[in-house]
C-alpha positions in Angstrom: 12.9 13.3 -7.8 11.9 11.4 -4.7 8.7 12.7 -2.6 8.6 16.1 -0.9 9.7 15.8 2.6 7.6 18.7 3.5 4.2 16.9 2.6 2.4 17.0 6.1 1.6 13.4 6.3 5.6 12.9 6.8 5.5 15.3 9.9 4.2 14.6 13.0 1.0 15.0 13.6 -1.0 17.0 16.4 -1.8 14.8 19.5 -5.0 13.5 20.3 -6.8 13.4 24.0 -6.7 9.8 23.7 -4.5 7.1 25.7 -1.4 6.6 24.4 -0.9 3.0 23.3 2.2 1.2 22.7 3.0 -1.0 20.0 3.1 -3.5 21.5 -0.2 -3.3 23.1 -1.0 -2.7 19.2 0.2 -5.9 18.3 -1.4 -7.8 21.7 -4.6 -6.7 20.5 -3.9 -7.5 16.4 -2.7 -10.9 17.3 -6.5 -11.2 19.9 -8.7 -10.7 16.9 -10.4 -7.5 14.8 -11.3 -4.8 16.7 -12.7 -1.6 15.2 -14.1 -1.0 11.9 -12.1 -3.9 10.7 -14.0 -5.7 8.0 -13.0 -9.5 8.5 -12.9 -10.4 4.9 -9.6 -11.8 4.5 -10.1 -15.7 4.4 -12.9 -15.2 1.1 -9.8 -13.0 -0.8 -7.6 -15.3 -0.1 -5.7 -17.0 -3.9 -7.4 -20.5 -4.1 -4.7 -23.3 -3.5 -3.9 -25.7 -6.6 -0.9 -27.6 -6.7 1.9 -25.0 -7.9 6.0 -25.5 -8.3 7.7 -25.2 -5.7 9.5 -21.8 -5.4 12.9 -20.3 -6.4 13.9 -17.6 -8.3 11.7 -14.8 -10.1 12.4 -15.6 -13.6 8.8 -15.6 -14.5 9.4 -18.8 -16.2 7.1 -21.5 -13.3 3.1 -21.3 -12.7 2.0 -20.3 -9.5 -1.6 -19.8 -7.8 -3.3 -16.3 -8.7 -2.6 -13.4 -6.4 -4.6 -10.9 -5.2 -3.5 -6.9 -5.4 -3.9 -4.8 -2.6 -4.6 -1.3 -1.9 -3.7 -0.5 2.1 -3.6 2.4 4.0 0.1 2.6 5.7 -1.3 5.6 8.1 0.6 8.2 9.1 4.6 8.7 9.4 6.4 5.7 11.9 3.0 5.1 13.8 3.1 1.6 14.8 6.7 2.2 16.7 5.7 5.5 18.4 5.0 5.0 22.4 2.4 7.9 22.2 -0.9 7.8 20.1 -1.4 9.5 16.6 -4.8 8.6 16.5 -7.6 7.0 18.2 -6.0 3.9 19.7 -9.0 1.6 18.5 -8.7 2.9 14.7 -4.9 1.9 15.0 -5.0 -1.4 16.9 -7.5 -2.3 13.9 -5.2 -1.1 11.1 -2.2 -2.8 12.7 -4.7 -6.0 13.2 -5.5 -5.8 9.3 -1.6 -5.2 8.9 -0.5 -8.2 10.4 -3.2 -10.7 9.1 -2.2 -9.6 5.6 0.5 -12.9 6.1 -2.3 -15.2 5.8 -3.9 -13.6 2.7 -2.6 -15.5 0.3 -2.1 -20.0 -0.1 0.5 -20.0 -0.7 2.7 -17.5 0.3 4.1 -15.2 -2.0 7.6 -15.9 -3.4 8.0 -12.2 -3.3 5.9 -8.7 -3.1 6.6 -5.6 -5.6 5.6 -2.7 -3.9 3.9 0.6 -5.1 4.7 3.4 -2.3 3.2 6.4 -1.9 6.3 8.0 -1.1 9.0 7.2 -4.4 8.3 9.9 -7.6 10.2 9.1 -10.8 9.6 10.8 -14.2 9.8 6.7 -15.6 8.6 3.8 -13.8 12.0 3.3 -11.3 12.4 -0.4 -9.8 14.7 -0.4 -7.3 17.6 -2.7 -7.4 20.1 -2.2 -3.8 20.4 -6.1 -2.6 19.3 -5.1 0.7 17.9 -1.6 0.9 18.3 0.9 4.0 15.2 2.0 5.4 14.3 5.7 4.2 13.3 7.4 7.1 11.6 10.4 5.1 9.9 11.9 7.7 10.5 14.4 10.5 9.8 16.0 13.7 9.1 12.2 15.2 10.9 10.6 18.1 14.2 9.7 18.5 13.7 5.4 18.4 11.8 6.4 14.7 15.2 6.8 13.2 17.0 4.1 14.8 14.2 1.2 13.4 15.8 -1.7 11.4 14.3 -4.3 8.9 16.2 -7.4 7.4 14.0 -7.3 4.0 16.0 -8.0 0.7 15.4 -7.2 -2.6 14.8 -9.7 -5.1 17.4 -8.6 -8.3 15.2 -11.3 -10.7 12.1 -9.8 -10.1 12.9 -6.2 -10.3 14.8 -7.5 -13.8 11.0 -8.9 -14.5 9.2 -5.9 -13.6 11.6 -3.6 -16.0 10.9 -6.9 -18.8 7.6 -6.7 -18.1 7.3 -3.2 -18.8 9.2 -2.3 -22.0 7.1 -5.3 -23.5 3.9 -2.8 -22.9 6.2 0.1 -24.4 6.9 1.6 -21.1 10.3 3.6 -20.3 11.6 2.8 -17.5 14.9 2.9 -15.1 16.7 1.7 -12.1 17.6 2.5 -8.8 20.6 0.8 -7.1 21.0 3.0 -4.0 17.4 3.8 -2.9 15.8 2.5 0.5 12.3 1.0 1.6 10.3 4.8 2.2 8.2 4.6 5.2 5.1 3.6 2.9 6.5 0.6 2.7 8.9 -0.3 6.1 5.8 1.1 7.8 3.1 -1.3 7.3 5.1 -4.8 6.1 7.2 -4.4 9.1 4.3 -5.3 10.7 3.3 -8.0 8.1 6.5 -9.5 7.9 8.3 -7.9 11.2 11.5 -10.2 10.2 11.7 -9.0 6.8 11.5 -12.6 5.3 9.2 -11.7 2.6 11.6 -10.4 -0.6 10.5 -7.1 -1.4 11.1 -4.5 -4.4 9.8 -1.4 -4.7 8.5 0.3 -7.6 7.7 4.4 -8.2 4.7 5.9 -9.0 5.4 8.0 -12.0 5.9 12.1 -11.2 3.3 12.8 -14.1 0.5 12.1 -11.8 -1.7 10.9 -14.3 -3.9 7.8 -13.4 -4.5 6.4 -16.5 -0.6 6.2 -16.9 -0.7 4.4 -13.4 -3.6 2.3 -14.4 -1.5 1.0 -18.0 2.0 0.4 -15.5 -0.9 -1.7 -13.6 -2.0 -3.6 -16.4 1.7 -4.2 -17.7 2.6 -5.9 -14.4 -0.6 -8.2 -14.5 1.2 -11.6 -15.3 3.1 -11.5 -12.2 0.6 -12.4 -10.4 0.5 -15.6 -12.2 4.1 -15.8 -10.8 3.6 -16.0 -7.2 4.1 -11.8 -6.8 1.9 -10.2 -4.8 1.5 -7.3 -5.7 0.8 -3.6 -3.5 0.0 -0.5 -3.3 0.5 1.5 0.1 -1.0 4.9 0.2 -4.1 6.3 2.1 -7.7 6.3 0.3 -8.3 9.7 2.5 -5.1 12.1 2.4 -6.2 15.7 3.2 -3.8 16.1 6.1 -5.4 20.0 7.3 -8.6 18.0 7.2 -7.6 15.8 9.4 -5.9 17.6 12.1 -9.3 19.6 12.5 -10.4 16.0 14.0 -14.1 16.7 13.1 -16.3 14.2 11.1 -15.3 14.8 8.1 -18.2 14.2 5.2 -15.6 14.2 1.9 -14.0 11.3 3.2 -17.2 9.5 3.3 -18.5 10.7 0.3 -15.4 9.6 -1.5 -14.8 6.3 0.5 -18.9 5.5 -1.1 -17.4 6.1 -4.4 -14.4 4.4 -4.2 -16.0 1.0 -2.7 -18.5 1.3 -5.7 -16.0 2.1 -8.4 -13.0 -0.7 -7.6 -16.8 -3.4 -8.0 -17.7 -2.7 -11.1 -16.1 -4.6 -14.3 -12.7 -4.1 -15.5 -13.4 -1.2 -18.3 -15.9 0.6 -16.1 -13.5 0.8 -13.2 -10.8 2.2 -15.2 -12.7 4.6 -16.8 -13.9 6.1 -13.5 -10.7 6.0 -11.8 -9.4 7.6 -14.2 -11.7 10.3 -13.8 -11.7 10.1 -10.0 -11.6 14.6 -8.9 -14.6 14.2 -10.5 -15.9 12.0 -8.1 -17.7 13.2 -4.8 -15.3 14.6 -2.4 -12.9 13.2 -4.8 -10.1 16.5 -4.8 -10.8 17.1 -1.6 -9.6 13.8 0.1 -6.9 14.4 -2.2 -5.2 18.0 -2.8 -2.2 16.3 -4.4 -3.1 12.7 -5.7 0.2 10.9 -5.1 -1.8 8.7 -2.2 -4.4 7.4 -4.4 -2.0 6.4 -7.3 -0.7 3.1 -6.0 -4.3 2.2 -5.9 -4.5 3.1 -10.0 -1.7 0.8 -10.3 -3.3 -2.2 -8.5 -7.0 -2.0 -10.0 -4.9 -2.2 -13.6 -2.8 -5.3 -12.3 -6.3 -6.5 -11.1 -7.5 -6.9 -14.6 -11.1 -8.6 -14.5 -11.1 -9.3 -11.1 -13.5 -7.1 -9.6 -12.3 -4.9 -5.9 -13.8 -4.9 -2.5 -12.8 -3.3 0.6 -11.0 -5.4 2.4 -11.3 -3.1 5.9 -12.1 0.5 6.6 -12.0 2.8 9.9 -11.8 6.4 11.0 -8.8 8.3 11.9 -9.1 11.8 12.8 -12.6 11.8 11.9 -11.8 10.5 8.0 -12.9 7.3 6.5 -9.8 5.4 5.1 -9.8 1.9 3.5 -8.1 -0.9 1.7 -9.4 -2.4 -1.1 -8.8 -6.3 -2.9 -9.2 -7.4 -6.2 -8.7 -11.2 -6.8 
């Protein structure tokens, strides 16, 4: 089953009193340097650069520099592609700058990316196998131009097969979907990172059970991809209580949960995964995620992180709530 289109995050957000900012203005700011609350740690998170085998098909046979794993905030709806600002302009410019900067995160460049988006749930882990997925406009109430967006990204079918092989080897059930397109949890942020679709991208679904431990196990099975030139990306939001965000006030629950997440991802693998599995009892946890689909991509990323400790790579405030990105490796 796909993500419920009635999710308020997929509907238009009440306009603010902020001055509208065009996508061109946001990208101009992004090109000029960090803005707002972005944390300049991307350089320190780059993977090491030993000699590697030339890139090729995703067979899993070649050895590559170990890739980091990334949990990023994708924002609300098609926010970068609107003339009307969906939030504070400085915060959106900072988020744009962070997402554009992801293309410089890995050296050498990844061969492909595997994305786990908050907006796709299935009974079992399902891999997209459409050779050139269309864009899935799984949002409503936005300007007409946001339903005419295009992106040239293609699937890496050998990577899709490799993902299924790893999952089955770990005893996990998996299926494929040859018709599904890229949902906005994938194309909105990564169209900023790779505007021409130059990076092959495969999507993997969440599990409809929403079991955090099962998602950590899913990520653990996928960890070998990091040594095969694959960048694993979890796309969600570290705070996703849209009712609270629409109140436009300072949100203490988001601050408490953000602090807990920052501390938790920095723990060793065993402690980290144990704590993440109990996220709902964390300070501000359930208040930050009335439904946890936007947090679960972090569980997959943490599972794939293995022994690498996490850190906050970006942090800003949107509608009074703290949102952050976390990188491992």
